N, C-alpha and C positions, 0 to 999 in steps of 0.2 A: 682198206683204209688205215688199219693199224700200221701197215708198212710205211705209209706217208708220214704219219705222226712219229714213228720211230726214227726216221732219218732226219726229221727236223729236230727231234729231241737230241739226236746224236750231235747235230751241229750246235745247238744251244748249250749243251752240256760242256762242249769244249770252248765256248765263247770265241770261236774262230773270229779273227779279224777285229779284235778290239784293242790291239796293242800298237805301240810305236808308230804313230802317225799314219796308220792305215786302218781301214775298216770303220771304226767308231760306230759299230752296229749297236742298235738298241736290243738287248737280250732279255728284257723283262716281260712283264705280263701286259698284254694288249689284246683287244679285239681287232679284227681286220679293219684298218682305217680308223681305229678308235681314238677318241680324244684323250681318255685316261690311259696313261702308260706308267705303270709302277715298277720301280726297280731300286736297288741300293745304289747310292751315289758315292763316288770316290773323290779323293782330294788331289789327284794328279791333274794339274791344270792343262796338260797336253793330251790327256786321254779320257776326259770326262764328258765328251760331246754327247755320247749315248747314255750318260749317267754312270754306268758300271764299266769297269775295264778288268781285263784278266791279268793285270800285273799285281804287284804286292802293295798297292795303295791302301790307305786307310778308308774305312767306311765312315762317312759323316752324317748319313741320314738316309731316309727312304722317302722319295718324292713321287708325285702322282702324274706328272706330265713331262714328256721328253720328245725330242726329235730323234731321227734315225740316220746314222751314216754320214753326218755332216763333217766338213772340215772347219777351220777357222775357230771363231769363238764358240763356246758352249751356248746352249739355249735352254730355256724353261728350267725344269728342276725346282719348281716353286714350292714353298711352304713344306719343307721336309719335316717328317716326324723322327724322333729318336727315343728309344726306350732304355731305361736303366732299372735294374732290379731293386735298387734302394740307394740311399745316400749314406756314406760313412758317418758313423755317430748318430744315425737317424736324424741328421741335420740337413735340411734341404740346401743350405749354402755349400755343402760339401759335394753335391752332385755337379755334373759338368753340363754347361749350357751352350757356350760359344762353340762353333763348329771345330775350331782348332783344338779345343780342350777335350771335346767328346770323341774325337776321331779315334777309331778302334780298328784293329786288324780283324780279319775274318779267319775262321778255322779252315785250314787247307782241306779241300775235298768236300766242303759242306754245301757248295752251291748246287742247286737243282733247278733246272729250267725246262719248261715245257710250254707249248702254245697255251697262252692264257694263264701262266703260272710261273712264279719265281720264288725261290727260298734260299736263305743264307743264314749261317750261324756265325755270330761274332765270337771273339775270344773271351767274351764275358759269359759264354754259354747261352746267350739269348738267341733263340731261333725265330726268325721273322719270315713268314710266308705271305705271299700277296697274289691277288687275282683282281679282275676288273669287270665292270660293265662299261658302257660308253662314256659316262661322265663321272664315274665313281671308282675309287680304289678301295679294296678291302684287305686289311692286314690281320693276320692271325699271329700274335706274338706269344711265344711260349717261353716262360721263364724257368730257369733250372730249379728243380725241387729243393736243392740245397742252397737257395739264394741267401740264407742267413750266413754271413761271413764273420765269424768271431774275430778273426785277425784284423779285419777292418772295422769291427764293431758296427757291421751293417745289418740293419733290420730289413726283412723282406717286406718292402712296401714300394711296389713299382711306381715309377714316375715316367710319364710320356710327355715330351715337349713337342711344340710346333714352332719352327723357326721362320721368321719373316726374312727369307733369303731366297735366292735362286742360284743356279749354277754359275752364271757369269757375275753374280753379285751386283746386279744392276738396279735393285729395288730402290724406289724413292717413295716417300709419303705412305708408308705402310701403317695399317691399323690392325689391332688384334684385341679380342675379348674372350674371356673364359667365364662360363656359368658356374658359380660355386656349388650349385646343387647337383646339376647333371654332369658337370665336367666338360660339356661341349665347348670346343674352342673354334672360333670363327674369325675371319678377317679378310683383308684385301691388301693390295699393293699396286703400284705402278712400276712397270718394268720396261726394259729396253730389248728390242729384238737383236738377234745375233748377227744378221747380215742385211740390215735394212735401216730405215729411218723412222723417227717417231717413237711413240711409246704405246704400251697396251695396259689395260687394267684387268686384273684377275682376282677372283674371290675363292674362298674355300670354306668348308664346314666339316669339322671333325667330331665324330661321336664315338663313344666307347661302350663296350658291353663285356660283362664277365667279372666285374669287381666293383665294390662300393667306393665312392669317392671319399678320400680322406681330407685333402686340402687342395687348393688351387692358387695360382699366382701368375705373375709375369716375370720376365727377366730382360735385362739390358747388359750387353757385354757378357760377362760371366757371373753377374750378380742377380740372384733371384729376389723377388719381392713377394713373399707370401701374403695372400689376402688382397693384393692389388691386382684387380682383374681386368683392367683396360689400359691399353697404350694407344695413343692417337698421334698421327702425323709423325711417326718415328722412322728412323732408318736403322738398318741392320748394323751390328748384330743385336737382335731383340726378338722376343716371342712370348709365348705363354706356355703353361704346363698344368697338368693335372696329376696328382699323386693319389694312389689307390691303396686300400686295404689289400692284404694278400689274397689273390684269387684262389678259389677252392680247387680249381683244376689246373692251376699254373698258367692259364691262358687269358689274355685280354684281346678282344677283337676291336680293331680301330677302323672306322669307316670314314673316308674322306671324299666328299663331293666337291667338284670344282665347277666354276662357271665364270665366263667373261661378263655376264650380265649383272649379277648382284650376289651378295651373301645369301639372301633369301632363295635365289635360284639354285645356288650351290647346295643348300640344305634340302630343297625340293628334289633336286636330282638324286641326292643320296637316299632320301626317304622313299622315293618311288621306285628307284632301280634296285635297291637292296633293303627292303623294309624290315627284314628280320635277322640281319647279320648272318645269313646262312652261307658260310664259306664254301662248303662242298657243292652246294647248289649253284653258286655263282661260278665256281671253278669249272664244273661240268658244262655249264652253258657256254662259257668262253671256249672251251675245247671243242664243243660241238659246232660253234660258229666257224672255227677253223676247218673242221671236218667237211662242212658244207662247201666252203670255198675250194678245198683241194679235190673234192669228189668229181669235178669235171674232167680231171686228167687221169688217164690210166696208162701204165707202161708194162711191157713184158721185160722185166729186168733180169731174166735168166743169165747167170754168169757175170753180170755187171758188178764191178768192185763196189764195196760198201762206200768207199770214199766218194766215188762218182755219184752214187745214189744220194748221198748226203748233200753234195753240191747241188744236185738238181732240185730236190724237194725244198731245201733251205732257200734256194734262189726264188722259188715261187712264194714261199713264206715271206721273205724280206721284201718282195715286190708289193706286198699287200699291207705293209705297216703304215705307209704314207702314200699320198696326201691324207690328211686327217679330217674326219667328218665333224665339223663344228656347226652343223645345221641347228638353228635355234639359239646359237650362242654368239651371234654377230650383233654387237650393239651399234655398229656404224650406220646401218640402214635397216629399214623394215622391208621384208620381202618374203614371199611364199616359196621362193626358189631355194634349192639346197645351197649350202655354203661349205666348201672344203678349203682347207688351209694347209700350211706346211708344204708348199711347193718348193723343195730344195733340190735343184732349181730346174726350171723347165728347159734350159739349154742342155741339161743332162737327161732329164726324164723323157723328153720327146723322142729320143732315139730308140728306147727299148721298153721303159716302164709302161708308158701309155699304150703302145702297140700290144704289149703282152696283156694288159688289162682288157683291151678291146677284144682280145682273143679268149681269155679265160673268165673275165668278169665284166661283160659289157654293160650290165646294169650299173655297177659302180662307175665305170668310165662315162656312162651317160650322165650321171649325176655330177661328175666332175666337169664335164663339158658345159652343162647348164650353169654350174657355179662360175666357171670362167666367164661366160657370157654375162652373168649377173654382176660380176665384178666390173666388167666394162660399163654396164648400164649406170652404175653408181659411182665409179671412180674415173670413168672417162677413157680408160685404156685397159687392155688386157695385161696381166702381169707377166713378167719374165721370171720373177722369183717373188715369193710371198710367204710370210711367216707371222704368226701371232697377231693377225689382223693388221699387219704393217706392210708397207711396200718394201720389197727387197730390191737390192741392186741388180742391174742388168750386166750382161757380159757381151754385148754387141748386138745380136739380132733380136727380132721380136718372135720368139720361138713358140709362143702359144699359137701363132699362125699355123705352125706345122701340126700341132696337136689337133686343132680344129679341122684342118684339111684331112688329116689321116682318119679322124673319126667320121667325117662326112663321107669320104670315099668308101668306108667300110660299113655304112648303113646304120650309124648311131643316130637315131631319129626320135625316140620316145620323149615327147615333151620338149624337144630342142627347138628353139626359135632360130632357124638358120638364116633368116633375113637379118635379124639383129647381129648374129654371128658374122655375117658378111660385112655389115656396117663396121664392126669392130676390126675386121681384117683391113678394110679400106682405110680406116683411121690410122692403123699402124703404118700403112704404106704411104699415106699422103700428108698426114698432119703431125708435125713435129711438136712434142710437148716442151714445156718450158724447162723441165729437168729430165733429160733422157737418160740419166744415170739410174733412174728407178722405174722407167716405163717407156714404151714406144721405141722409136728409132731417132738417132741424131744424124746430122749431116744430110738431111733430105734435100736441101738446096743443091748441094754438089751431086748427090745421087741422081737427081732428075736432070741436071744440066750437063754434068760431066760423065755420068755413067760409072762413077767409082767414088770412093771416099779417099780424099787426098791425105797424105801423111801429116801435113800441117794444114788442116782444114780451116776454112773461114766459115764460121757458123754463127751468124747473128740471131738465129731463131731460137736457140736453146743452149743449155749448158750440160756438160758432161766431160768425161775424160777423153781428150783428143788422141786416143790410142787405138790400137788394133785395127788400123785402116784396111789391111788386107782381109783379116777374118770378118770384119763388118761388111766389106764388099761382097765376099762370098756368101755370108749368111743372108744379107738382104736379097741377093740374087735368088737363093733357094726359097726364102720366104715369099718372094713375088711369084715364083713358079707355083708354089702351093696355093696362092690366091687365085692364080689362073685356073687351077684344077677345080676349085670351088665355083668360080665364076662360070666355068663350062657347065658344071652340073646344075647350077641354078638358072641357067639360060641367060646369063648376063654377057652376051657374046661380044659386046663392044669392049668389055674389059679384058677378054681373053687374050687378044693380040697384044694389048698394051703391056700386060704383066708378063706374058711370055717373052716379049722383046726385052723387058727389063731384067728377066731372069738370065739373059746372056751377058749382063754387065760384068760378070766375073772376068770375062775374056779381056777387058780393058787393062787388067793388071797382069796378063800373061806375057812374059818376056821370053820369046822363043829361043834366044841365044844365051840365056842366062845359065851359067855353069853352077854346079853345087860343090862347095868346099866345106869339108867337115873338120872341125877342130877337135883335137885330143883323142882321135880314135886309134892312133898308133901307139899310145902309151907314152909318147914323148911330149913333154910340156911345150906348148907353143907351136907344135907341128900340125899341119893340116894335110888332108889328102883330097884329091879330086875324085869324086864318086864316079865320074864318067857319064853322068846324066846331065842332059841339057834341056832347058825349058821349064821355068818355074814362075809362080806368081811373085811379083815384086811390087813394092809400094811406089806410088807416083806422087809428085808434087802437084800443087794446084795448077801450074802452067803446063802440065802434061809430061814434064820430063821425069825420067826415072830417078828415084831416090835409092841410092845403093846403101844397104845396111850390112851388118854382119851376117855371116852365113846362116846363123841360127834362125834369123828371120825368114830367110828363103826356105829353110826346112819346115818351119812352122806353117808356112803357107801350104806346103805339100802335105802336111799332116792334118789339115783341117778336118777331113773325113766327111765331107758332104758328098751327095751323089754326083758322080762324074758324068759327062757326056760319053757317048761311045768313043773308045780310044781309036785314033786314026791308025796307030801302029800297035795292034794287040799284043804282039810278042814283046815289044819293048815295054809296053804298059805293064804286062804281067811281071817282067823281069825287075823293073824298078819298084813295083809294089812289093814283090818278094824281098827286095833289098831293104825296103822300109821296115819290114818285120824282122829280118835277120841281122840287121846292122846295129840294133840297139837304139835307133833313132825314135822308134815308136814306143810309147808307153801305154800298155793295155789298161793301166789303172786310170786313165783319163778317157772319158766317154767318146771323144772324137775318134778314138782308135777302133771303135766297135765295127763300123761299116767297112773299113779297109780290110778287115779279115775276110770279107765275103765279096769284095769288088772284083775278084778274079773272074766271076761270072760274066762280067761285061766284056772281058777279053776272050771269052770262049774257053776258060779253064776252070770249070766248076770244081774239078778235082783238087785244085790248089786251095780253093776256099775250104774244103773239108780238111785238107792237110794242115792249114794254118789254124783252123779251129782246134784241132788236136794239139797243135803246137803250144797253145795257151792253156788248154784244159786237159789234164789237171795241174800242169806245172805251176801256173800262176793262180789257179782257183782250186782249192782243196780244203780238207777239213782240219787243217792244222791251225794253231793260234795265229799264224801269219798267213792264212790261206786266202787273203784277198790282195789283189795287186794295188788297190788304192782305197780311198774312202768309198764306202758303199753308196753314198749319195742317195739316201732314201730308197734304196733298192735297185739302183741302176746296175751295179755289178751283179746282183742276183738275177735281174731280168736278162742281162747279157748271157749268163751261163744257161739259164733256162731255155731261152730261145735258140741258142747255139746247139744245145743238146736235143731240143725238139726237132731240129733239122731244117726248119723253114724260117729263114731270117727275113723279117719285114723291113722294107725300105720305107721309113716313116715319111708320110706325106704323099705316098703313092700306093696304088693298089697292086703291090708287087711283093712276093715272097720268094727269096732265092733258095733253091732246093739243094740241101746237102743231106747225107744220111743221118738219121737220129743216132744217138748214143745207146739206143735200145733196139731190141729186135722188132718192137712195134711201139707206137705211141698213139693214143686216141684222145680226142678232145670233144666233149659234148658242147655244142654251141648254146650259149645263154640267150641268143637271139632267136634261134629256130628250134632248139631241142634236138637237132640232128647230130650224129656222130661222124666225125672225120678221122680216118686212121691212116697213118703212114707205116707201112710194113716193109721190112728189109729181108730179102732173100739172100742167103749166104752170110748172114750177120755173124760176126765173131767178136767176142768181148775183149779180145786182145787188140782190136782195132787195126788189123792188117788190111781187112777188106773195107776200105773207107771210100772207094771210088765207084761211082754209079756206072754200070755197064749198059743198062737199059731200064726203062720205066714203063709202067702202065697206069692209067687212071680209069678205075672201074672196068678193068679188063682190056682196055684199048691202049695201043701204043701211045706213049707220051714222050715227046722229044724236047720240049722246051725246058730250059733249066730254071724256070720260074713258074709261079702259079699265082692266082688271084685269091682274094678273100672269099670268093664264091665257094671255093673248096671247103672252107671251114663252115660256111653258112649252110651249104647244101648237103654236106656229108658225103661219104663215099670212101674209097680206098685208093690211095696212091701207093703202088708197090714198086720198090726199088730193088733191082738185082745188082748185087755188089761184087766187086773183085778187088785184087790187090794192086792194080795198075790203072792209070788213067785210060779212058776209052774215048771214043768219038761222040759219046752221048752229050747232048747239050752244047756242042761246040760250033754248030753251024750258025751262019749269020741270022737265019730265021728263028733260031732257038734262043737268042740272047734276050735279056730283059729290055724293055723300052728305056730309053735314056731319061735320066732324071732332069737333065738340062739339055737344051738344044745345041 
């Protein structure tokens, strides 16, 4: 177990993937799927999506809630605290209150990060450590023993402020109060989500331990008001502060509870979860929670490079940061069902995050499925993206359909109302919402009558961006296929044929004679080349005529990355799929690129799937600061590397795992559904990865020829043994050995 923690620690210590428009990983203290997420926040507007970044940005505060791996606008980061050892001249007006004024560099090499723990020292020599429970952050702030600065005429009298602000500076109507006797600071505000509509209300409650209160007050802009202990209906920059007598051991503990319900609930969360300010107790409990999650996986890592082990274990870790458990904190409706939030976003997470959770943590996946169904009960639609109790924007399909189907096929049943889930699936397929930019599907009139989404669609039934006609067509087709899978399992046979037929609608946009021209690949501006491949998806007009666009649109259609039907010409399919990877057209930092790494299985070339898996790992995924190919997207990149390195790639929405050799001599997973252990063992494994091609296989000692396997292997346990070599073989190449087609 210490090995697992060590390699996650190695990753966090480097803060891989938090720089330059990639990664944006949350590196701070959190429980698995925890609501409270504490870390230092930076002032770089392009790199603060996860709060902290590994560049040379200033630290502006320490806040208690964050999202992980997102692009676009930052989110959360509400109510940051900031400590100062004293005020020059012992005059509170000389302390720094507004975020721009208090922004401070960190000491190089001072950052320490472990599961459930984060620490950093500012160049003021103030060290701040943090750990968390589910709704509460606990900070241990250590001031330098020589805090009295004669040159600045600074008296050692620490001041800790709370700012009514968030990372995107979206707060409106904030209120804050400080108790002059206890120093407790509490308040609330209304904020905007990062990628959705509406607003959300959040509350906090901050208490202190370790020093006597000297004085309190509030501030607006950079002007403090000692003795004024309330601000109401104010906008940032504003907040409150408590100043202390010098602490005897140079430490002040700060406990911050958060709640969407009320200030009273925030205080209750803090008081019940951390009643005695016991920092080491909370820290150990948080680390133990991570140990429990990681314990289901074991690997034989003999000879495997530390870099790859870091990629593997940190991938599992990042896959369990979000979605976040907000159960009991949803003020939108009353329900006894679990409530999870921060789905950033399901069009990314359905491909690998949720299949990985179904494999490693089916209890949490079950709670998330129940939460999605309950969102449908009260909001009328399944979300495609959701954050901070707000509806997030969609990007085409209704991809929660795939999450539900994948979970259903893999036996996620405990407490799940699958009849209501099916009702939600049918709602997505049949009922267009008024605003399909935030839920459901648009263009259903055309989808049902024409069998595709036209490029200039006529849609009197709802509003949304009339774009992505090809990708929406392909996504709707696969969404309907997944509905058919659930219909079959629930015995709704009248629906099976209907949705299987609609799953073939993608073919209406297939133009068999369409050539592909790629711009700019020769290095000469304006020059294009013919790739030599013919037959691509193309947009159509309402009247059924082809709408010819620039070549890039043709390529995007080919890059969509949803499950393909069996290729009619397997050799050509494999060749053009390889070209997609080697030409630079495919960007592995976008999630639609994940499945194409392994689609060679469908052409009877499982060895090429293994080859291209190693093509990307570790070249694009490693333990350097730039070691992620794209935004982590709440763990999507982490789950990709984990599943690829486990060696069995799940085709989400189907009971299919595509078999490639693991990156270890053996891997084992104990099922959270059955308690049984499934092991994949490699004979002739070499850590230099020359032997990456399966020569033969056995399942529990019997020959196994199929290049895919079902979830029953993980549920029932057993041993899949793969004999490896350094060249492709005939294993898994026969027609009877290929995986079932995702689409007909």
